[in-house]
C-alpha positions as CSV (number, residue, x, y, z in Angstrom):
1,M,13.8,35.9,41.4
2,K,10.8,33.1,42.5
3,F,9.5,32.6,39.3
4,S,12.5,33.1,36.7
5,T,13.1,29.8,35.9
6,A,9.7,29.1,34.9
7,V,9.5,32.6,33.1
8,A,13.1,32.1,31.3
9,L,11.4,28.6,30.0
10,L,8.2,30.8,28.6
11,L,9.9,33.1,27.2
12,L,12.1,30.3,25.3
13,V,8.9,28.9,24.3
14,A,7.6,32.3,23.1
15,T,11.0,33.1,20.9
16,A,10.7,30.0,19.4
17,L,6.8,30.4,17.9
18,H,8.4,34.1,17.3
19,D,11.2,32.8,14.9
20,A,8.8,30.9,13.0
21,E,6.5,34.2,12.0
22,A,3.0,32.6,12.9
23,F,1.5,30.4,15.1
24,S,-1.9,29.0,14.1
25,P,-1.7,25.0,12.9
26,S,-2.7,25.2,9.3
27,F,-4.1,21.6,8.4
28,V,-2.4,20.4,5.3
29,P,-4.8,19.6,2.5
30,R,-4.1,16.1,0.9
31,N,-3.5,17.2,-2.7
32,L,-2.0,14.3,-4.1
33,G,-1.6,16.0,-7.7
34,K,-2.6,19.0,-9.4
35,S,-2.5,17.6,-13.0
36,S,-3.2,14.4,-14.8
37,F,-0.1,15.0,-17.0
38,V,2.7,13.0,-16.6
39,S,5.9,15.2,-15.9
40,K,9.5,14.7,-17.0
41,L,11.4,13.9,-14.3
42,Q,14.2,16.2,-13.1
43,P,17.0,15.1,-11.0
44,P,16.9,16.1,-7.7
45,V,18.8,18.8,-6.0
46,S,19.8,16.6,-3.1
47,C,21.0,13.3,-3.2
48,S,19.5,11.8,0.2
49,A,17.3,9.8,-1.6
50,T,18.5,8.1,-5.2
51,L,17.7,4.5,-3.8
52,S,20.7,2.6,-5.3
53,M,18.8,-0.8,-5.4
54,F,16.5,0.5,-8.2
55,T,18.1,1.9,-11.4
56,E,16.2,5.4,-11.7
57,I,14.5,7.8,-9.4
58,S,11.6,6.8,-7.8
59,G,8.4,8.7,-8.6
60,G,7.3,7.9,-5.1
61,I,10.0,10.0,-3.6
62,E,9.5,12.7,-6.3
63,Q,5.7,12.5,-4.8
64,L,6.8,12.6,-1.2
65,R,9.2,15.9,-1.7
66,E,6.1,17.9,-3.7
67,Y,3.9,16.8,-0.6
68,T,6.4,18.2,2.1
69,E,7.5,21.2,0.1
70,S,3.7,21.9,-0.1
71,T,3.3,21.4,3.7
72,D,6.4,24.3,3.9
73,K,4.6,26.6,2.1
74,T,1.4,26.1,3.4
75,S,2.7,26.3,7.1
76,P,5.2,28.6,8.0
77,I,6.8,26.7,10.5
78,A,6.3,23.3,9.4
79,K,9.8,22.8,8.5
80,Q,10.9,23.3,12.0
81,V,8.2,21.2,13.4
82,R,9.6,18.3,11.2
83,Q,13.1,19.0,12.1
84,S,12.7,18.9,15.9
85,P,9.1,18.1,17.2
86,S,10.4,16.7,20.5
87,F,11.1,20.8,21.2
88,F,7.2,21.4,20.3
89,K,6.6,18.5,22.6
90,L,8.4,19.8,25.3
91,A,7.2,23.1,25.2
92,G,3.4,21.7,24.7
93,M,3.8,20.1,28.1
94,A,5.6,22.7,30.1
95,T,2.6,25.5,29.2
96,V,0.3,24.2,31.8
97,P,2.5,24.0,34.6
98,I,4.4,27.1,33.6
99,S,1.0,29.1,33.4
100,A,-0.3,27.6,36.6
101,L,3.1,28.9,38.6
102,L,2.8,32.1,36.9
103,G,-1.0,32.6,37.7
104,F,-0.4,31.6,41.4
105,G,2.7,34.3,41.7
106,L,1.8,37.2,39.6
107,V,-2.2,37.8,40.4
108,P,-1.9,40.9,42.1
109,S,-4.1,40.0,45.4
110,R,-4.0,39.4,48.8
111,R,-6.4,36.3,49.3
112,F,-6.0,33.1,48.8
113,A,-9.3,33.0,47.0
114,A,-8.1,35.6,44.3
115,H,-4.7,34.1,43.7
116,T,-6.4,30.9,43.0
117,V,-9.0,31.9,40.6
118,G,-5.9,33.8,38.8
119,A,-4.2,30.8,38.6
120,V,-7.0,29.2,37.3
121,V,-7.6,31.5,34.8
122,T,-3.9,31.6,33.6
123,G,-3.7,27.8,33.7
124,L,-6.6,27.5,31.1
125,A,-4.6,29.7,29.0
126,G,-1.6,27.3,29.3
127,V,-4.0,24.1,28.4
128,V,-5.1,26.1,25.2
129,G,-1.3,26.7,24.1
130,K,-0.7,23.0,25.0
131,S,-3.7,22.1,22.8
132,K,-2.0,24.5,20.0
133,L,1.2,22.8,20.2
134,D,-0.1,19.4,20.3
135,S,-2.2,19.8,17.5
136,I,0.8,21.1,15.3
137,T,3.1,17.9,16.1
138,E,-0.2,16.0,15.1
139,E,-0.4,18.1,11.9
140,H,2.9,17.2,10.9
141,A,3.9,14.3,11.9
142,E,2.6,12.9,8.4
143,P,5.0,15.3,6.7
144,A,7.9,14.1,9.1
145,L,7.2,10.4,8.5
146,A,7.5,11.6,4.5
147,Q,10.7,12.9,5.0
148,V,12.4,10.3,6.8
149,I,11.5,7.7,3.6
150,I,13.1,10.8,1.7
151,D,16.1,10.6,3.8
152,H,16.4,7.4,4.3
153,G,15.2,5.8,1.3
154,L,14.4,1.9,0.6
155,D,17.7,0.3,1.0
156,N,17.9,-0.7,4.2
157,V,14.5,-1.7,5.1
158,Q,15.1,-1.8,9.0
159,E,16.8,1.0,9.2
160,T,14.1,2.7,7.6
161,A,11.5,1.1,9.4
162,A,13.5,2.4,12.7
163,A,13.9,5.6,11.7
164,V,9.9,5.4,11.2
165,A,8.9,4.1,14.8
166,N,11.2,7.1,16.1
167,V,8.5,9.3,14.4
168,Q,6.2,8.0,15.8
169,E,7.8,7.9,19.5
170,T,8.6,11.4,19.1
171,F,5.0,12.7,18.1
172,G,3.4,10.7,20.8
173,S,1.1,9.1,18.0
174,L,-1.2,6.0,19.2
175,D,-1.2,3.1,17.2
176,E,-4.4,3.4,15.3
177,D,-3.8,7.2,14.5
178,F,0.0,6.2,13.3
179,A,-1.2,3.8,11.3
180,A,-3.5,5.9,9.9
181,I,-0.7,8.2,8.6
182,C,1.7,5.4,7.6
183,T,-1.1,3.9,4.9
184,S,-1.8,7.7,3.8
185,V,2.0,7.8,3.1
186,Y,1.9,4.7,0.9
187,S,-0.9,6.1,-0.8
188,T,1.0,9.4,-1.7
189,Y,4.1,7.0,-2.3
190,L,2.1,4.7,-5.0
191,L,0.7,7.9,-6.5
192,G,3.6,9.3,-7.0
193,M,4.9,6.1,-9.1
194,V,2.1,6.1,-11.4
195,K,2.1,10.4,-11.7
196,H,5.4,10.6,-12.7
197,N,6.1,7.5,-15.3
198,P,3.2,5.4,-16.5
199,I,5.3,3.0,-17.6
200,A,5.4,0.0,-15.1
201,K,8.8,-1.5,-14.1
202,T,9.3,-4.8,-12.4
203,F,11.4,-3.1,-9.7
204,E,8.8,-1.1,-8.6
205,L,7.1,-4.2,-7.2
206,K,9.7,-4.8,-4.7
207,E,10.1,-0.9,-4.2
208,L,6.0,-1.4,-3.0
209,E,6.9,-4.4,-1.0
210,S,9.9,-2.6,0.7
211,L,7.7,0.5,1.6
212,K,5.2,-2.2,3.0
213,K,7.7,-3.5,5.6
214,A,9.4,-0.2,6.3
215,L,5.7,1.3,7.2
216,N,5.1,-2.1,9.1
217,L,1.7,-2.2,7.2
218,D,-0.7,-5.2,7.2
219,N,-2.5,-6.4,4.1
220,M,-6.0,-4.5,4.9
221,Q,-4.2,-0.9,5.4
222,V,-2.0,-1.8,2.0
223,G,-5.6,-2.2,0.5
224,E,-6.9,0.5,2.0
225,A,-4.0,2.6,0.4
226,H,-4.6,1.5,-3.4
227,A,-8.1,2.1,-2.6
228,A,-7.7,6.0,-1.6
229,A,-4.4,6.4,-4.3
230,A,-6.9,4.9,-7.4
231,A,-9.7,6.8,-6.5
232,E,-7.5,10.5,-5.9
233,W,-5.5,9.2,-9.2
234,Y,-9.4,8.9,-11.2
235,R,-10.9,12.2,-9.6
236,T,-7.6,14.5,-9.9
237,T,-7.0,12.8,-13.7
238,C,-10.7,13.4,-15.2
239,L,-10.3,17.0,-13.9
240,F,-7.9,17.4,-17.2
241,T,-8.8,14.0,-19.2
242,P,-11.8,13.7,-20.8
243,E,-13.2,9.8,-19.5
244,E,-13.2,9.0,-23.3
245,E,-9.5,9.2,-23.8
246,L,-8.7,6.9,-21.2
247,E,-10.2,4.4,-24.0
248,D,-7.0,5.0,-26.0
249,P,-4.4,2.6,-25.1
250,E,-1.3,4.7,-26.2
251,H,-2.8,8.1,-24.2
252,P,-0.6,8.6,-21.3
253,D,-3.3,8.7,-18.9
254,R,-4.7,5.2,-19.9
255,Q,-1.0,4.0,-19.3
256,A,-1.1,5.2,-15.9
257,M,-4.1,3.3,-14.9
258,D,-2.9,0.3,-16.3
259,K,-0.1,0.7,-14.2
260,L,-1.8,1.2,-11.2
261,L,-3.6,-1.5,-11.7
262,F,-0.8,-3.7,-12.5
263,L,1.3,-2.6,-9.1
264,T,-2.3,-3.2,-7.3
265,E,-3.0,-6.9,-8.3
266,R,0.9,-7.5,-7.9
267,A,1.3,-6.2,-4.8
268,F,-2.2,-8.3,-3.7
269,R,-0.9,-11.1,-5.0
270,Q,2.5,-11.0,-3.2
271,A,0.9,-10.6,0.0
272,G,-0.5,-14.1,-0.3
273,E,-4.1,-12.8,0.3
274,T,-6.8,-15.3,0.1
275,Q,-8.8,-15.5,-2.9
276,E,-12.2,-13.8,-1.5
277,A,-9.8,-10.9,0.1
278,F,-8.1,-10.7,-3.3
279,T,-11.4,-10.3,-5.2
280,F,-12.5,-8.0,-2.7
281,E,-9.6,-5.6,-2.4
282,M,-9.1,-5.5,-6.5
283,T,-12.6,-4.7,-6.8
284,R,-12.4,-1.9,-4.8
285,V,-9.8,-0.5,-6.7
286,A,-11.1,-0.9,-10.0
287,K,-14.7,0.5,-9.3
288,A,-12.2,3.6,-8.1
289,V,-11.4,4.0,-11.7
290,R,-14.7,3.2,-13.2
291,L,-14.0,-1.1,-14.4
292,D,-15.0,-3.8,-13.4
293,L,-13.1,-6.5,-12.2
294,S,-12.8,-8.6,-15.2
295,T,-11.6,-5.7,-17.5
296,A,-9.2,-4.6,-14.6
297,L,-7.7,-7.8,-14.6
298,E,-7.8,-7.9,-18.9
299,R,-5.4,-4.6,-18.1
300,V,-3.5,-6.1,-15.7
301,Q,-2.6,-9.5,-18.2
302,D,-1.7,-7.0,-20.9
303,I,0.5,-4.9,-18.9
304,A,2.5,-8.4,-17.9
305,E,2.7,-9.5,-21.1
């Protein structure tokens, strides 16, 4: 048959989407935490992200797991796109030419003009289909990146960095867009470190540095990530914890806040920021948790001691 190849490809795409049970991209809200309480870490079922260079399971990895699981529940095809994003990209690229071919071949008319109109209409439907598929891959690039960090960990930074670069290539993300995705994943990871254990650990500084290198972030992007994590942490914490309780040094949420400030200050220092840049970034994070710079630095010093 003249268009058997095109029809077969179209059926393949349709079958894949049918197996996914739904085909409507659902944008995943970046809900970085539902509660301010400090959860007790449970050993994960999978051992793929044990991070052997660190002495305990990372709260950052736990948070990324929660994020990807939430994505899977929100979108029926999230897991399939994460596992085979290249297939969906290929399907999107094939939609337009297949529709154009079917438009010329299947529109019942003897007039060339009628064929042309039919092809344009069917082709436009293909463009819409491609747009949908592209939105799916773009929407799930961040969960796919989170899964890379979960699977590869931070033991071998070069290996993880290569896997991160592969995510960008597979999803076809522009450099600027992918940098924003990497910044968001770093922020989610940092929030998990604070959420799952309010006690600061020295190895966590190395952990953040390794994450920064794996995601290829510069100092400005790290500053954005810390500010975003601080703002999100404070917002979700105050839903359950009154602000006055954050004044109690023994309160778990106060300890988590101080840990966030400590990790932020040390991350900025070890990045070699100028004093002006450090003051700007640290002030921004302090304001996100309703503190002035001097108070925030006092908290950091207390944690260091």
